[in-house]
Structures are given as structure tokens and as C-alpha cells.
PLY file of the C-alpha trace (Angstrom):
ply
format ascii 1.0
element vertex 452
property float x
property float y
property float z
element edge 451
property int vertex1
property int vertex2
end_header
2.83 -7.87 0.67
0.74 -4.76 -0.29
-1.81 -5.64 -3.19
-5.16 -4.48 -1.85
-4.86 -0.93 -3.42
-5.25 -2.39 -6.94
-8.82 -3.76 -6.26
-12.03 -2.32 -5.01
-13.77 -3.51 -1.91
-16.41 -5.45 -4.06
-13.90 -7.32 -6.08
-11.80 -8.00 -2.84
-14.89 -9.60 -1.46
-15.56 -11.81 -4.45
-11.97 -12.80 -4.82
-12.13 -13.97 -1.04
-15.02 -16.20 -1.73
-12.98 -18.07 -4.43
-10.07 -18.23 -2.02
-12.41 -19.69 0.75
-13.85 -22.20 -1.68
-10.47 -23.40 -2.78
-10.84 -22.34 -6.14
-6.98 -21.77 -6.72
-6.54 -25.29 -8.12
-2.70 -24.81 -8.84
0.15 -22.65 -7.96
3.74 -22.78 -9.54
6.78 -20.69 -8.58
9.39 -19.31 -11.04
12.31 -16.99 -10.34
10.32 -13.82 -9.08
7.33 -15.17 -10.50
3.98 -16.95 -9.76
1.46 -18.59 -12.29
-1.66 -20.14 -10.76
-4.81 -21.61 -12.21
-8.22 -20.46 -10.72
-11.53 -22.44 -11.58
-14.26 -19.93 -12.25
-16.88 -20.20 -14.89
-13.84 -21.55 -17.01
-10.24 -22.33 -16.00
-8.34 -19.09 -15.84
-4.61 -18.50 -15.87
-3.24 -15.98 -13.49
0.51 -14.64 -13.97
2.40 -12.33 -11.51
5.78 -10.97 -11.12
7.46 -9.60 -8.00
10.59 -7.68 -6.89
12.81 -9.08 -4.19
10.90 -6.89 -1.88
7.65 -8.53 -2.86
6.41 -5.33 -4.77
4.01 -6.24 -7.66
5.82 -5.59 -10.90
3.16 -7.29 -13.16
-0.15 -9.09 -12.98
-2.34 -10.61 -15.73
-5.23 -12.93 -16.02
-6.67 -14.38 -19.25
-10.20 -13.66 -18.01
-12.46 -11.19 -19.83
-12.36 -8.84 -16.74
-8.63 -8.05 -16.63
-9.21 -4.37 -15.30
-10.07 -5.64 -11.87
-9.92 -9.37 -11.44
-11.21 -11.56 -8.67
-9.15 -14.40 -9.86
-6.10 -12.23 -9.07
-7.31 -11.50 -5.61
-7.85 -15.07 -4.78
-4.26 -15.80 -5.68
-3.08 -12.90 -3.56
-4.96 -14.30 -0.75
-3.21 -17.64 -1.05
0.13 -15.93 -1.25
-0.80 -14.03 1.96
-1.55 -17.31 3.70
1.70 -18.85 2.60
3.48 -15.85 4.21
6.11 -13.35 3.10
8.95 -15.10 4.48
8.35 -18.40 2.99
7.22 -16.69 -0.48
10.49 -14.82 -0.80
12.39 -18.01 -0.40
10.33 -19.94 -2.82
10.52 -17.07 -5.57
14.21 -15.95 -4.91
16.38 -18.64 -3.26
17.41 -20.13 -6.33
18.43 -16.77 -7.80
20.42 -15.89 -4.47
22.36 -19.24 -5.04
23.02 -18.60 -8.57
24.42 -15.10 -7.54
26.46 -16.65 -4.89
27.97 -19.14 -7.65
28.61 -16.23 -9.94
30.43 -14.42 -7.24
32.60 -17.39 -6.30
33.47 -17.70 -10.18
34.22 -13.91 -10.54
36.81 -14.15 -7.79
38.77 -16.55 -10.36
39.16 -13.76 -12.63
41.78 -10.95 -12.17
40.34 -7.53 -11.01
41.61 -5.71 -14.29
40.21 -8.40 -16.52
36.83 -7.97 -14.73
36.69 -4.16 -15.39
37.85 -4.54 -18.92
35.01 -7.10 -19.47
32.53 -4.88 -17.50
33.42 -1.68 -19.59
33.17 -3.59 -22.98
29.92 -5.07 -22.16
28.36 -1.78 -20.89
29.75 0.14 -24.10
27.80 -2.51 -26.27
24.44 -2.26 -24.31
22.97 1.22 -23.72
20.18 -0.25 -21.53
22.47 -2.21 -19.58
24.57 0.97 -19.07
21.48 3.01 -17.94
20.75 0.34 -15.27
24.19 0.23 -14.06
24.12 3.96 -13.69
20.81 3.82 -11.75
22.19 1.08 -9.44
25.15 3.14 -8.43
23.74 6.56 -8.68
26.06 7.81 -11.37
25.35 10.88 -13.43
23.04 10.35 -16.62
23.79 12.16 -19.87
21.60 14.54 -21.45
20.38 12.25 -24.15
19.46 9.33 -21.34
17.44 12.07 -19.48
15.63 12.76 -22.80
14.90 9.00 -23.31
13.55 8.90 -19.77
11.35 12.16 -20.61
10.17 10.22 -23.98
9.34 7.27 -22.15
7.31 8.87 -19.43
5.54 10.97 -21.84
4.47 7.87 -23.68
3.22 6.20 -20.39
1.41 9.41 -19.56
-0.19 9.63 -23.18
-1.23 5.90 -22.48
-3.04 7.02 -19.41
-4.44 10.00 -21.16
-6.07 8.14 -23.89
-6.84 4.96 -22.30
-10.21 3.09 -22.73
-11.85 -0.05 -21.34
-9.92 -3.10 -22.60
-6.51 -1.76 -22.98
-4.17 -3.84 -20.83
-0.69 -3.02 -19.04
-0.28 0.62 -18.84
-1.07 0.84 -15.08
1.61 -1.88 -14.24
4.07 0.01 -16.69
3.33 3.39 -15.08
3.79 1.82 -11.44
6.76 -0.09 -12.51
8.49 3.11 -13.78
7.73 4.90 -10.41
8.97 2.09 -8.29
12.06 0.94 -10.28
13.42 3.80 -12.30
12.12 7.05 -10.69
14.15 6.89 -7.49
17.64 7.50 -8.90
16.21 10.25 -11.08
14.78 12.12 -8.05
18.33 12.54 -6.61
20.29 13.43 -9.76
17.81 15.20 -12.14
15.63 17.56 -10.03
14.70 19.65 -13.24
13.71 16.53 -15.19
11.51 15.67 -12.08
9.78 19.27 -12.08
9.00 18.26 -15.70
7.40 14.96 -14.37
5.45 16.46 -11.88
3.79 19.18 -14.31
3.10 16.31 -16.77
1.58 13.96 -14.29
-0.70 16.75 -13.17
-2.14 16.93 -16.70
-3.38 13.20 -16.21
-5.46 14.36 -13.27
-7.79 16.58 -15.56
-8.79 13.44 -17.42
-9.34 11.00 -14.52
-12.95 11.88 -14.03
-13.83 11.25 -17.74
-12.94 7.66 -17.47
-16.01 5.46 -17.10
-14.13 2.90 -14.95
-13.84 3.64 -11.12
-10.85 1.27 -10.96
-9.10 3.26 -13.35
-9.70 6.49 -11.54
-8.62 5.10 -8.11
-5.46 3.32 -9.43
-4.28 6.29 -11.23
-4.63 8.49 -8.00
-2.55 6.13 -6.24
0.08 5.95 -8.95
0.21 9.75 -9.15
0.42 10.24 -5.24
3.24 7.58 -5.38
4.99 9.54 -7.92
4.85 12.84 -5.99
6.03 10.89 -2.85
9.18 9.98 -4.86
9.80 13.41 -6.12
9.42 14.82 -2.61
12.26 12.56 -1.18
14.67 14.97 -3.03
12.60 18.03 -4.11
14.00 20.72 -6.29
13.83 24.10 -5.00
10.16 25.28 -4.60
9.04 21.91 -5.91
7.28 20.98 -2.85
5.21 24.08 -2.56
4.51 23.84 -6.33
2.89 20.21 -5.88
1.02 21.36 -2.79
-0.59 24.17 -4.52
-1.28 22.11 -7.81
-3.09 19.31 -5.85
-5.26 21.80 -3.81
-6.20 23.53 -6.89
-7.18 20.42 -8.63
-9.10 19.01 -5.74
-11.30 22.13 -5.63
-12.82 20.96 -8.84
-12.89 17.20 -8.34
-14.97 16.02 -5.23
-14.95 12.52 -5.40
-14.53 9.77 -2.52
-11.30 8.65 -4.17
-9.91 12.10 -4.87
-10.66 13.45 -1.43
-9.49 10.42 0.52
-6.35 9.57 -1.59
-5.21 13.15 -2.20
-6.20 14.36 1.34
-4.21 11.63 2.84
-1.17 12.50 0.64
-1.37 16.25 1.76
-1.64 15.39 5.53
1.20 12.81 5.29
3.75 14.94 3.53
2.77 18.57 4.56
2.21 18.38 8.40
4.69 21.25 9.19
3.31 24.39 10.51
4.45 26.12 7.29
1.48 24.49 5.53
-1.10 24.21 8.43
-2.66 27.42 7.69
-3.13 26.45 3.86
-4.41 23.06 4.73
-6.80 24.77 7.20
-8.00 27.16 4.76
-8.48 24.70 2.10
-10.56 22.45 4.58
-12.84 25.50 5.20
-13.41 26.12 1.63
-14.57 22.62 1.18
-17.37 23.36 3.53
-19.07 25.45 0.85
-18.87 22.56 -1.63
-20.48 19.86 0.52
-23.87 20.59 -1.03
-22.28 19.57 -4.49
-21.07 16.12 -3.10
-22.81 12.74 -2.48
-23.13 11.55 0.93
-20.10 9.34 0.98
-17.86 12.27 -0.34
-19.31 14.53 2.29
-18.15 12.09 4.91
-14.52 12.25 3.67
-14.68 15.96 3.43
-15.83 16.17 7.06
-12.94 13.76 7.90
-10.49 15.98 6.08
-11.65 19.03 7.93
-11.45 17.23 11.35
-7.96 15.92 10.71
-6.69 19.57 10.00
-8.27 20.36 13.34
-6.48 17.55 15.14
-2.98 18.78 14.01
-3.92 21.53 16.42
-5.47 19.32 19.03
-3.30 17.10 21.41
-6.01 15.91 23.97
-6.82 12.32 23.44
-10.23 12.43 24.95
-11.12 15.46 22.61
-10.08 13.64 19.70
-11.99 10.60 20.68
-15.00 12.48 21.37
-15.02 13.32 17.73
-14.40 9.83 16.68
-17.27 8.69 18.58
-19.46 11.13 17.13
-18.40 9.92 13.61
-17.49 6.31 13.78
-16.02 6.07 10.25
-13.10 8.34 10.83
-10.47 5.75 11.14
-8.01 7.89 9.21
-8.81 10.63 11.72
-7.46 8.43 14.60
-4.24 7.36 12.53
-3.29 10.95 11.72
-3.83 12.13 15.24
-1.69 9.31 16.43
1.05 10.20 14.25
0.92 13.78 15.34
1.05 12.62 19.00
4.24 10.58 18.35
5.88 13.59 16.42
5.51 15.73 19.59
6.82 13.06 22.11
3.37 11.61 23.45
3.69 7.97 22.56
1.61 6.79 25.44
-1.18 8.99 24.25
-0.78 7.74 20.83
-1.21 4.19 21.84
-4.28 4.91 24.04
-5.78 6.89 21.08
-5.24 4.00 18.63
-6.40 1.30 21.33
-9.56 3.35 22.13
-10.25 4.30 18.54
-9.93 0.62 17.34
-12.59 -0.55 19.86
-14.93 2.44 19.12
-15.42 0.98 15.52
-18.10 -1.44 14.46
-16.89 -4.88 15.15
-15.29 -6.47 12.04
-15.34 -3.25 9.93
-12.95 -1.87 7.56
-11.85 1.01 9.87
-11.32 -1.44 12.82
-9.14 -3.79 10.61
-7.02 -0.43 9.72
-6.71 0.58 13.44
-5.71 -2.94 14.56
-2.87 -2.72 11.98
-1.83 0.78 13.22
-1.89 -0.27 16.66
0.21 -3.46 16.32
2.82 -1.32 14.24
2.71 1.27 17.14
3.44 -1.25 19.89
6.35 -2.50 17.80
7.76 0.72 17.16
7.55 1.61 20.80
9.38 -1.75 21.80
6.32 -2.83 23.62
5.48 -6.02 21.77
5.19 -8.25 24.90
2.72 -5.78 26.36
0.60 -5.98 23.04
0.69 -9.81 23.08
-0.64 -9.87 26.88
-3.44 -7.39 25.93
-4.55 -9.53 22.93
-4.54 -12.68 25.09
-6.46 -10.97 27.85
-9.16 -9.61 25.29
-9.50 -12.98 23.39
-9.82 -14.97 26.88
-11.27 -12.62 29.21
-12.64 -9.16 28.02
-14.16 -10.23 24.79
-13.88 -13.99 24.72
-13.54 -15.42 21.32
-13.21 -12.25 19.42
-12.10 -13.08 15.89
-10.46 -9.59 15.34
-8.04 -9.74 18.22
-7.55 -13.60 17.55
-6.34 -12.67 14.12
-4.22 -9.86 15.41
-2.49 -12.20 17.67
-2.04 -14.74 15.03
-0.36 -12.04 13.02
2.34 -11.45 15.79
3.25 -15.09 15.53
3.35 -15.36 11.79
7.21 -16.05 11.70
6.77 -18.42 14.67
4.45 -21.09 13.70
5.48 -23.58 16.25
5.01 -21.27 19.04
1.67 -20.17 17.68
0.51 -23.47 17.93
1.14 -23.69 21.58
-0.32 -20.43 22.10
-3.41 -21.35 20.11
-3.99 -24.42 21.94
-3.68 -22.95 25.24
-6.10 -19.76 24.08
-8.80 -22.35 22.95
-8.65 -24.15 26.15
-9.12 -21.29 28.07
-12.37 -20.30 26.37
-15.61 -21.31 27.47
-17.23 -24.04 25.31
-19.77 -21.75 23.72
-17.28 -19.06 22.70
-14.67 -21.74 21.53
-17.10 -23.20 19.28
-18.32 -19.84 17.77
-14.65 -18.89 17.15
-13.84 -22.11 15.58
-16.86 -21.72 13.29
-15.84 -18.24 12.23
-12.36 -19.39 11.51
-13.55 -22.17 9.32
-16.53 -20.49 7.79
-14.74 -17.54 6.08
-11.96 -15.73 7.64
-8.81 -16.93 5.85
-5.25 -16.98 7.30
-4.61 -14.40 4.62
-6.22 -11.70 6.62
-3.72 -9.05 7.60
-4.44 -7.37 10.69
0 1
1 2
2 3
3 4
4 5
5 6
6 7
7 8
8 9
9 10
10 11
11 12
12 13
13 14
14 15
15 16
16 17
17 18
18 19
19 20
20 21
21 22
22 23
23 24
24 25
25 26
26 27
27 28
28 29
29 30
30 31
31 32
32 33
33 34
34 35
35 36
36 37
37 38
38 39
39 40
40 41
41 42
42 43
43 44
44 45
45 46
46 47
47 48
48 49
49 50
50 51
51 52
52 53
53 54
54 55
55 56
56 57
57 58
58 59
59 60
60 61
61 62
62 63
63 64
64 65
65 66
66 67
67 68
68 69
69 70
70 71
71 72
72 73
73 74
74 75
75 76
76 77
77 78
78 79
79 80
80 81
81 82
82 83
83 84
84 85
85 86
86 87
87 88
88 89
89 90
90 91
91 92
92 93
93 94
94 95
95 96
96 97
97 98
98 99
99 100
100 101
101 102
102 103
103 104
104 105
105 106
106 107
107 108
108 109
109 110
110 111
111 112
112 113
113 114
114 115
115 116
116 117
117 118
118 119
119 120
120 121
121 122
122 123
123 124
124 125
125 126
126 127
127 128
128 129
129 130
130 131
131 132
132 133
133 134
134 135
135 136
136 137
137 138
138 139
139 140
140 141
141 142
142 143
143 144
144 145
145 146
146 147
147 148
148 149
149 150
150 151
151 152
152 153
153 154
154 155
155 156
156 157
157 158
158 159
159 160
160 161
161 162
162 163
163 164
164 165
165 166
166 167
167 168
168 169
169 170
170 171
171 172
172 173
173 174
174 175
175 176
176 177
177 178
178 179
179 180
180 181
181 182
182 183
183 184
184 185
185 186
186 187
187 188
188 189
189 190
190 191
191 192
192 193
193 194
194 195
195 196
196 197
197 198
198 199
199 200
200 201
201 202
202 203
203 204
204 205
205 206
206 207
207 208
208 209
209 210
210 211
211 212
212 213
213 214
214 215
215 216
216 217
217 218
218 219
219 220
220 221
221 222
222 223
223 224
224 225
225 226
226 227
227 228
228 229
229 230
230 231
231 232
232 233
233 234
234 235
235 236
236 237
237 238
238 239
239 240
240 241
241 242
242 243
243 244
244 245
245 246
246 247
247 248
248 249
249 250
250 251
251 252
252 253
253 254
254 255
255 256
256 257
257 258
258 259
259 260
260 261
261 262
262 263
263 264
264 265
265 266
266 267
267 268
268 269
269 270
270 271
271 272
272 273
273 274
274 275
275 276
276 277
277 278
278 279
279 280
280 281
281 282
282 283
283 284
284 285
285 286
286 287
287 288
288 289
289 290
290 291
291 292
292 293
293 294
294 295
295 296
296 297
297 298
298 299
299 300
300 301
301 302
302 303
303 304
304 305
305 306
306 307
307 308
308 309
309 310
310 311
311 312
312 313
313 314
314 315
315 316
316 317
317 318
318 319
319 320
320 321
321 322
322 323
323 324
324 325
325 326
326 327
327 328
328 329
329 330
330 331
331 332
332 333
333 334
334 335
335 336
336 337
337 338
338 339
339 340
340 341
341 342
342 343
343 344
344 345
345 346
346 347
347 348
348 349
349 350
350 351
351 352
352 353
353 354
354 355
355 356
356 357
357 358
358 359
359 360
360 361
361 362
362 363
363 364
364 365
365 366
366 367
367 368
368 369
369 370
370 371
371 372
372 373
373 374
374 375
375 376
376 377
377 378
378 379
379 380
380 381
381 382
382 383
383 384
384 385
385 386
386 387
387 388
388 389
389 390
390 391
391 392
392 393
393 394
394 395
395 396
396 397
397 398
398 399
399 400
400 401
401 402
402 403
403 404
404 405
405 406
406 407
407 408
408 409
409 410
410 411
411 412
412 413
413 414
414 415
415 416
416 417
417 418
418 419
419 420
420 421
421 422
422 423
423 424
424 425
425 426
426 427
427 428
428 429
429 430
430 431
431 432
432 433
433 434
434 435
435 436
436 437
437 438
438 439
439 440
440 441
441 442
442 443
443 444
444 445
445 446
446 447
447 448
448 449
449 450
450 451
């Protein structure tokens, strides 16, 4: 389940302390929703709603700090510890049973009678008709498109005028992107061009917001919107979004802007058609570095190096850059993707492996590359090799290493009984000192909710 992007590192750390101290005192399931009680300075109630794919549709907490809430983080960590498979079963199993019972019931009704009933019901409920059209990709009327435009403009207006203390508009904006926009991108390209232009207007207001969480969350929401638009772009729209984002970035040098928008550009515009533009933009950033703070300068450097990596395919040359500037995990990730694109899968695995162990132990960068490495082995159909590598590292090369232990545990997350056997054998193979150190780390702060 992806939820980390909604919270800053500081709040995630505070929420983890609540989780580790077992301050989530109650957890209840409903159909597609979770209600929890977290013990803080007072007793706080957290409510969350999920899609069947476990995408977050809504989350609220009745504490005073709703904008970025450590109580919600604690609940998410508990849900991660439960595991996606068990969580889906708990939230949607009853719903699936009801759907099956309804399906059996519908078989008792003649086909023409079912059609007549559906037509009458849809004609009486415009919202249900709209949902039906979206579900099956049917054309929308001009009035329905106008209604969508009005709804989106209302959401954008909320974002434009938002102040600390207003609740819900980010969740509504994300819900629109995730649930309602996909159908529109296929059947209403002109409407989507309008969305792109309007969404860009929001960017001009972001830096005026006093809350950094608002800024970061809105950037993620906007890039999610553009990614949806680019699945079925109108003629010239891909280039238009590209130029709009580049122009905006030239005047907004913040860590979140450079990192989020930079990653968006590199992920969606890797073709040689855009390489010259990306390189020109990277070069122009060099002149602006003096205006930026140290952290932003690091991300600008990363962006420049990643654009260069699109022209480099020598693993050792890339690793040399990584060793010079260890915080560039995104550089390794992007370079690995490029190597895959040109058919050099073995070199991509090597780069991810070496890049992971070049990072400071336990750092956010190492966690990122550990995740990427696991996915790469799986995509290459080499999961058994990955298991052997992790076992060797935990028991021999770097005995008792928590990072690789967690990565190994993650591989077995859907095979808990098998994991128990592997875990026992692994601990028995460790020298006493390393075994005790590892057990202390597991019990003392690193939770089963960690994702590596």
C-alpha cells in the first residue's frame, strides 16, 4: 500500500514512535474502511477509506493537526504490518460475497427484464448513469463534460484559495484524479487539455502557501494528473505539458519542486526527442544554483547528472558518479531503467546492487534502492537468485544486517510459515553476538511494517 507520499519524513518518524509504542489501541474494519483509536495526549479517532486496490480514498483524524498527522501514520504502519493480502480480505471479502449473492439472484430474472430495470434506474439517476458510462467507457454528453469541468474548477479553486485549517480538498482532488479522470482521458482529449492548463495555474500559487506539506502534496497530485493525461494525450499535448513544466520550474527552485517535477519529466520524457531539451534545461539550472539552498542544490546536481546518464551506459562510470555524491539514489534508479530499455538487464542489476551498498547503512536512499533491486530481480525472473544473495549477505558477508534481513522478510511476506522456518535457520547460522544485535534491533524499533 502506498501512503508515505502524504507525510513528511519528520511526521513519519513521529508516527513510527507511536506505532512502536503500541499506541494504536483499537482497530475496526468495515467494507472498504478502517476506524482506529490512537492514544496520544488524548484519545484520537482515525478514519480511512480504501479502494479494492488499497488506494487511499480518504483519511481523517480528529486531532488538531489534521494537515499532517502522526496518528494516521501509526495506523498505516499497523496496516502494513497486517499485510495487503489479509487487509484486502478483511475490507472486501464481505463485499465480494454480497456481489456473488446478487449475481446469483440476477440469474433468476429474465435478460430483457434486467435490461428494462437497468434503463429505468439509470434514467432516474444522472449520477449513477455517469458512473455507468465511466465504467464501460461510453461517450459522455456535452452537459456531462461541462459538469466535470465545473467540478474540476471547484477543486482547483479550493486549492488556489486554501489556507491552513481547511480540510478535505486534497483528498477530493486525488480522488478525482484516481477514479474519475481515467475514463475522460480516453474519450475527451479537448477537455483534458483544458484540465492541464487549469492545473498549471495552481502551481503559481504553491510557493505562497505557508505549509510545506500542502506544497509537496499538491505537486504529487498535479504530476499524478499529468501522468493520467499522458496515457492518452491529445495531439501536441505531451509537448505542451513538457514545456509548461520546464517554464514553471525555472522560477520555482525548491527541493520538492526539483525532485518531484524532475522525476516526472525524466520518467515520462525519456525519448531522444526530448533529450536535447532536458539537457539544455539541466545546463540552465547551473546558473541558478547560487539562488538555491544547499539541499536544493543537491537535487539540481542530481537532475543534471541523471540527464547525462541518459547518454551513459557504462555501469562503472555511473557508479563513480554515485560514489562521489552518495545521496543520488534517484540517479541509480533512473540509470537502471535506461539500461533495461536498451536490453542490458544484467548491468542494471549490478548497478542497483552496487548502488544500494554504496549508500549509508539504513539511509532513505538505501531503502529506496533495496526496493528497486527486489523489483528488478522479480521482473527478471530471478527471485531465487535474489533469495540466495540476501541469505548469503545476512549470514556471511554482512552478518546480522537489518536492512537485508528486512528485504528477505519482505520476499516471504505472503508465505509466513515458510518464513518462520527460514528465519529460525538464519538466526541459528549467525554468531551469538550478531544474532543478539539483530534481535535487539528487530524488537527495539524496526517494525514489521517497513517495506524494503
